[in-house]
C-alpha positions, 0 to 999 in steps of 0.5 A: 362617436366618431370613428379614428380616420384610417391609418394611411401608408406614409413615407418621407419627402426631403425637400430644400426651403430657403431660410426665409420659407423656413421661419415662415413655416415654423411661424405659421405652424406656431401660430396654428399650433401644429408641426410643420410636417402637419402644415405641409401636409395640409397645405399640399392637399389643398394645393393639390385639390384633395378632398381631405384639404377641406376643414374640419370646421367643428373640430378647428372651433373645438380647438380654439374654444379650448385655447381661449377657454384657458384665459384668466379673464374675458380681457385676455381671452379678446386680447389672445384672439386679436393677437392669434387671429388670421386677418390676412384678406380681411379688407 
């Protein structure tokens, strides 16, 4: 059993985004099934070299497994995976 992460004090940061960037952020958050705030925290941590930015691969695999497990058939699961896959940079 793992312990939950320690609560950290947080503050609110207000930023301005152009509408295109805001739409891109919302689209990526939906794709990842997370909130815009969580996505921005993750991207900032990664960009600033924060150790917390390293993804927990076990948790990510579990999350993806749960997303796919609710599909009616193997074909539905494969269609979902193909549609949801982040293939940027695959060449």
